[in-house]
MARSE-349105 format. One record per residue (C-alpha): residue number from 1; chain; x, y negated, z. Coordinates in pm, 1 decimal. Each point is the difference from the previous one (the first is absolute). Layout:
BEGIN
LUMMI resi chain       xx       yy       zz
LUMMI  NUM     A        X        Y        Z
...
This chain:
BEGIN
LUMMI resi chain       xx       yy       zz
LUMMI    1     A      0.0      0.0      0.0
LUMMI    2     A    119.9   -352.9    -77.2
LUMMI    3     A    -61.7   -280.8    249.2
LUMMI    4     A     60.2   -373.1    -49.1
LUMMI    5     A     72.4   -184.0    323.9
LUMMI    6     A   -140.7   -347.4     57.9
LUMMI    7     A    163.4   -267.3    214.2
LUMMI    8     A   -246.6     57.0    285.9
LUMMI    9     A    149.2    346.0     61.2
LUMMI   10     A    350.0   -148.5     35.5
LUMMI   11     A   -121.0   -292.5    211.4
LUMMI   12     A   -168.1    231.9    251.0
LUMMI   13     A    324.6    190.3     34.8
LUMMI   14     A    228.7   -304.4     23.5
LUMMI   15     A   -214.7   -188.8    250.0
LUMMI   16     A   -124.5    277.8    225.1
LUMMI   17     A    188.9    317.5   -101.0
LUMMI   18     A   -337.1    163.1    -69.4
LUMMI   19     A   -222.6     82.7   -292.4
LUMMI   20     A     38.2    240.7   -288.9
LUMMI   21     A    351.5    -75.4   -125.0
LUMMI   22     A    177.7    254.1    217.4
LUMMI   23     A   -242.8    278.5    -92.0
LUMMI   24     A     18.6    -90.7   -369.6
LUMMI   25     A    379.4      3.4     -2.4
LUMMI   26     A      0.2    338.1    175.5
LUMMI   27     A   -233.3    144.3   -265.0
LUMMI   28     A    222.9   -154.4   -266.1
LUMMI   29     A    307.5    159.0    155.6
LUMMI   30     A   -180.5    336.6      4.7
LUMMI   31     A    -83.0    -53.6   -369.5
LUMMI   32     A   -373.0     23.0     65.3
LUMMI   33     A    -50.2   -337.4   -167.9
LUMMI   34     A    193.8   -263.3   -191.4
LUMMI   35     A      4.6   -353.6    136.0
LUMMI   36     A     10.8   -310.0   -215.9
LUMMI   37     A     28.9   -364.8     97.6
LUMMI   38     A    -50.9   -291.4   -241.6
LUMMI   39     A    287.3   -247.9    -12.2
LUMMI   40     A   -249.0   -275.2     88.3
LUMMI   41     A    -67.6    179.6    329.5
LUMMI   42     A    374.1     18.3     72.5
LUMMI   43     A     27.4   -373.8    -68.8
LUMMI   44     A   -296.8    -70.1    231.7
LUMMI   45     A    158.4    211.2    269.9
LUMMI   46     A    332.4   -181.5    -19.3
LUMMI   47     A   -171.7   -340.3      4.9
LUMMI   48     A   -173.6     83.6    329.3
LUMMI   49     A    114.2   -141.8    332.0
LUMMI   50     A     42.4    348.3    149.8
LUMMI   51     A    286.7     71.1   -238.5
LUMMI   52     A    215.3   -271.9    154.7
LUMMI   53     A     93.1    257.7    265.2
LUMMI   54     A    301.7    206.3   -105.6
LUMMI   55     A   -142.2    318.3    152.9
LUMMI   56     A   -314.8    -28.3   -215.6
LUMMI   57     A    206.1    -71.5   -310.9
LUMMI   58     A    222.0    301.3     61.0
LUMMI   59     A   -288.9    241.6     62.3
LUMMI   60     A   -188.9   -123.8   -307.8
LUMMI   61     A    303.7     42.9   -222.6
LUMMI   62     A     35.0    359.9    120.7
LUMMI   63     A   -369.5     74.1    -52.7
LUMMI   64     A     -7.4   -160.1   -343.7
LUMMI   65     A    287.5    219.2   -120.6
LUMMI   66     A   -233.3    298.7     -6.8
LUMMI   67     A   -287.6   -181.7   -174.1
LUMMI   68     A    -17.8    -53.1   -374.9
LUMMI   69     A    -28.7   -364.0   -106.4
LUMMI   70     A   -253.4    -87.2   -268.6
LUMMI   71     A     78.3   -306.6   -208.4
LUMMI   72     A    314.1   -199.5    -43.9
LUMMI   73     A    289.0    109.0    222.2
LUMMI   74     A     89.0   -210.3    303.2
LUMMI   75     A    351.5     10.3    140.2
LUMMI   76     A     83.5    -44.2    366.1
LUMMI   77     A    296.8   -205.4    112.5
């Protein structure tokens, strides 16, 4: 199954460490589904205030490595 993740899923995880993101990434790791994230969602995520914290930035970069990006590629500095 293919699943496209919206920004709300990431925001729930970044702000409160809850929601569906952890379960989705586990299913992705187990190859029970394939996760996709639009580049616009990645841009929205990085523009958010929560991403000013280094710990949030680091965890998001790790999570995003296992998710396929849909759209134009975005590089991280």
